[in-house]
Backbone bond lengths (Angstrom), bond angles and torsions (degrees), N, CA, C in turn:
res aa  C-N    CA-C-N  psi(-1)  N-CA   C-N-CA  omega(-1)  CA-C   N-CA-C  phi
1 X - - - 1.443 - - 1.513 107.66 -
2 X 1.353 115.85 -45.42 1.476 120.23 178.82 1.432 113.51 -58.90
3 X 1.342 122.76 -38.32 1.393 125.02 178.49 1.538 116.41 -62.86
4 X 1.350 117.06 -31.42 1.408 120.28 -178.75 1.509 106.21 -79.34
5 X 1.212 125.24 -35.77 1.499 128.16 179.08 1.618 107.80 -65.75
6 X 1.358 116.06 -39.06 1.440 117.20 -168.19 1.615 105.13 -82.60
7 X 1.332 120.98 -21.82 1.427 123.08 179.21 1.550 113.13 -82.87
8 X 1.310 118.67 -15.33 1.456 123.04 179.55 1.615 112.17 -54.96
9 X 1.323 114.02 -53.63 1.377 121.64 -176.88 1.572 109.89 -48.25
10 X 1.323 114.83 -47.57 1.495 123.44 -176.08 1.547 106.70 -65.06
11 X 1.350 121.44 -34.41 1.411 121.00 -179.98 1.433 109.65 -70.17
12 X 1.327 117.42 -36.20 1.435 123.47 -175.08 1.637 106.92 -69.14
13 X 1.413 112.28 -46.69 1.447 119.48 177.69 1.502 108.23 -57.30
14 X 1.316 117.34 -52.91 1.526 119.73 179.34 1.579 114.38 -54.28
15 X 1.326 112.49 -42.81 1.493 112.55 177.81 1.505 112.13 -68.87
16 X 1.232 118.96 -33.25 1.526 120.46 -178.21 1.560 107.21 -69.05
17 X 1.358 115.57 -43.60 1.472 119.06 177.44 1.452 110.78 -61.15
18 X 1.338 117.95 -40.34 1.511 114.74 178.39 1.574 114.49 -67.16
19 X 1.335 116.90 -40.20 1.441 118.96 172.79 1.513 112.83 -59.70
20 X 1.276 117.29 -50.02 1.427 123.19 177.07 1.632 111.02 -52.69
21 X 1.331 113.28 -49.79 1.435 114.84 -179.38 1.561 116.60 -64.42
22 X 1.408 112.99 -33.42 1.503 117.60 176.09 1.548 107.45 -70.62
23 X 1.247 120.11 -33.57 1.472 119.17 176.39 1.473 113.37 -67.29
24 X 1.318 117.93 -44.39 1.433 122.50 175.50 1.445 113.10 -59.74
25 X 1.322 117.15 -41.19 1.447 122.91 -178.79 1.488 110.06 -63.98
26 X 1.393 117.19 -44.31 1.456 122.21 179.72 1.548 112.01 -64.34
27 X 1.329 114.62 -35.71 1.498 120.92 177.08 1.507 111.69 -65.97
28 X 1.420 115.25 -41.67 1.427 116.31 179.16 1.484 113.07 -67.43
29 X 1.402 117.91 -31.26 1.424 123.38 -179.04 1.567 106.17 -71.20
30 X 1.336 123.83 -33.11 1.378 126.84 173.02 1.494 113.28 -62.88
31 X 1.376 115.56 -47.99 1.417 123.85 -172.44 1.502 108.12 -77.95
32 X 1.226 126.64 -31.98 1.461 129.50 -173.37 1.498 111.94 -127.67
33 X 1.314 122.14 78.14 1.477 122.93 -176.38 1.497 106.64 -63.31
34 X 1.392 112.59 161.04 1.371 119.08 178.31 1.605 112.10 -66.16
35 X 1.282 113.98 159.38 1.503 121.28 178.96 1.553 109.16 -52.87
36 X 1.361 112.03 141.43 1.521 115.73 -178.81 1.524 110.35 80.90
37 X 1.365 124.20 11.19 1.395 123.46 176.13 1.522 111.60 -125.21
38 X 1.308 121.34 148.71 1.432 123.02 177.01 1.481 108.18 -138.37
39 X 1.316 115.84 148.47 1.535 121.12 168.58 1.417 108.91 -103.34
40 X 1.372 114.02 147.85 1.515 121.38 -174.67 1.501 104.45 -149.54
41 X 1.323 111.77 166.93 1.456 122.04 173.72 1.484 108.07 -138.22
42 X 1.386 119.71 150.74 1.367 123.40 175.85 1.465 116.59 -177.63
43 X 1.351 120.53 -161.25 1.422 121.62 -174.92 1.516 106.00 -123.68
44 X 1.249 122.03 132.18 1.513 127.33 -176.70 1.493 102.26 -72.96
45 X 1.328 117.33 138.25 1.499 123.64 173.53 1.445 111.55 -119.11
46 X 1.395 122.14 -23.00 1.436 120.91 173.85 1.552 106.05 -155.55
47 X 1.282 113.29 151.80 1.531 118.09 178.85 1.584 103.21 -126.22
48 X 1.265 120.33 125.27 1.467 124.53 173.70 1.517 107.25 -112.38
49 X 1.350 113.58 -169.96 1.436 120.92 -176.67 1.544 113.67 -71.15
50 X 1.441 115.34 -35.95 1.486 117.84 -178.29 1.464 108.68 -134.39
51 X 1.360 117.73 19.89 1.492 116.99 -175.52 1.514 103.12 -153.90
52 X 1.419 111.01 165.16 1.471 123.18 179.55 1.487 104.88 -143.09
53 X 1.405 115.24 138.16 1.470 122.75 174.85 1.511 104.82 -100.95
54 X 1.345 115.65 123.74 1.498 119.82 179.51 1.570 109.69 -124.24
55 X 1.260 118.42 134.08 1.428 121.40 165.23 1.557 107.61 -89.80
56 X 1.237 109.18 99.86 1.501 117.31 -172.02 1.549 114.55 -103.12
57 X 1.361 114.12 154.79 1.435 120.61 174.56 1.503 110.77 -71.30
58 X 1.361 117.87 171.75 1.477 120.52 175.13 1.557 108.16 -54.72
59 X 1.341 116.06 137.65 1.304 124.76 176.72 1.573 109.25 -106.43
60 X 1.258 115.75 96.42 1.475 119.43 -171.85 1.502 113.69 -52.26
61 X 1.416 117.08 129.95 1.488 122.01 -178.90 1.504 110.83 82.43
62 X 1.328 124.04 0.83 1.488 126.47 -178.17 1.488 110.51 -133.71
63 X 1.283 125.66 -64.58 1.471 120.53 -171.80 1.646 109.83 -161.76
64 X 1.206 114.11 160.40 1.510 120.03 178.71 1.621 103.55 -75.52
65 X 1.290 114.58 168.00 1.394 119.82 -176.17 1.529 109.47 -81.14
66 X 1.253 118.63 135.57 1.497 125.41 174.06 1.643 108.67 -167.13
67 X 1.323 117.12 -176.11 1.423 118.86 177.23 1.580 106.83 -92.67
68 X 1.369 111.41 141.27 1.405 117.05 -175.60 1.552 109.19 -160.31
69 X 1.324 113.45 143.36 1.496 116.34 179.13 1.565 108.05 -94.44
70 X 1.427 112.49 143.28 1.400 114.81 -177.58 1.551 105.09 -136.25
71 X 1.240 112.81 140.96 1.518 120.54 174.60 1.513 104.80 -71.95
72 X 1.330 118.72 153.30 1.379 128.83 176.71 1.499 115.32 -110.89
73 X 1.317 120.77 138.52 1.491 122.13 -175.16 1.470 109.26 -63.37
74 X 1.427 117.59 -28.10 1.481 118.57 -173.78 1.592 104.72 -150.82
75 X 1.317 114.05 137.80 1.473 117.42 179.12 1.508 115.50 -63.86
76 X 1.473 111.29 -19.26 1.447 112.42 177.25 1.481 114.95 -73.74
77 X 1.333 119.30 -10.01 1.422 122.11 175.55 1.540 109.27 -66.82
78 X 1.298 114.74 -23.40 1.552 118.37 -176.39 1.416 112.17 -90.56
79 X 1.342 120.27 -7.28 1.520 121.46 176.88 1.500 114.12 -49.20
80 X 1.343 117.39 123.70 1.470 115.83 178.68 1.512 117.17 77.42
81 X 1.255 117.89 -2.85 1.508 119.41 -176.68 1.551 105.28 -95.57
82 X 1.414 110.85 130.03 1.529 120.99 179.30 1.477 109.25 -129.57
83 X 1.369 108.42 156.90 1.516 117.08 176.07 1.539 108.24 -54.78
84 X 1.261 111.28 138.09 1.472 120.04 -175.37 1.509 117.81 96.35
85 X 1.306 115.44 -15.41 1.499 121.58 179.00 1.435 112.80 -65.87
86 X 1.292 123.98 133.65 1.423 128.43 173.53 1.472 104.04 -82.86
87 X 1.376 118.22 130.92 1.504 121.74 -174.63 1.508 110.06 -138.41
88 X 1.354 112.48 154.66 1.447 123.00 176.69 1.609 99.27 -116.74
89 X 1.341 120.36 136.33 1.375 119.45 -177.97 1.564 111.12 -145.85
90 X 1.313 115.84 162.54 1.409 121.34 179.87 1.506 108.67 -119.12
91 X 1.281 120.04 132.21 1.458 127.40 -175.65 1.512 108.65 -108.13
92 X 1.246 118.35 142.00 1.505 123.41 170.58 1.507 108.84 -126.09
93 X 1.300 111.22 137.86 1.376 118.04 177.91 1.576 113.61 -81.88
94 X 1.283 117.77 121.69 1.483 121.74 174.76 1.537 111.26 -117.54
95 X 1.301 116.37 166.33 1.519 112.86 -172.18 1.567 115.97 -59.11
96 X 1.381 117.22 -21.90 1.401 120.92 -177.72 1.566 117.66 -109.05
97 X 1.337 117.50 -22.71 1.409 122.37 -175.38 1.462 113.47 -160.65
98 X 1.324 115.39 172.61 1.533 118.50 169.42 1.501 102.62 -95.57
99 X 1.377 109.24 132.16 1.545 114.13 -172.41 1.551 105.73 -116.28
100 X 1.324 117.77 129.74 1.430 123.68 168.49 1.525 115.67 -67.90
101 X 1.294 120.86 113.20 1.499 122.27 -173.42 1.467 108.39 -109.43
102 X 1.312 119.97 -10.39 1.516 122.21 176.35 1.590 106.24 -151.44
103 X 1.247 112.48 134.49 1.489 117.25 178.92 1.514 106.52 -145.41
104 X 1.364 112.73 132.24 1.411 116.36 -179.31 1.545 110.77 -148.37
105 X 1.350 118.52 142.54 1.442 120.43 179.98 1.375 114.61 -72.51
106 X 1.320 115.63 148.40 1.459 119.23 -178.07 1.585 104.85 -115.73
107 X 1.372 113.89 154.70 1.467 114.75 177.85 1.516 116.22 -64.51
């Protein structure tokens, strides 16, 4: 019985280290996206069936700020998105286009 009680603190410590490590890994993925991806912010100007037009700020390492239409990876990314919405989005380079793979409204 004593050995079960004494091992519990190590289980808790191990669990806490795992959760902390997962959180740090997630933060690193947000701060340093994979090669061929870029984070950007802008304002939605138009929403289509499979595309969105965004007036975006400069995207470091990719392009100066301007209005541009982007195809989206999934139509569900456009659910609830309206012209005038401020958004944060993640672009992925594909052989034929820059594709929006994540899109979220900003306050």
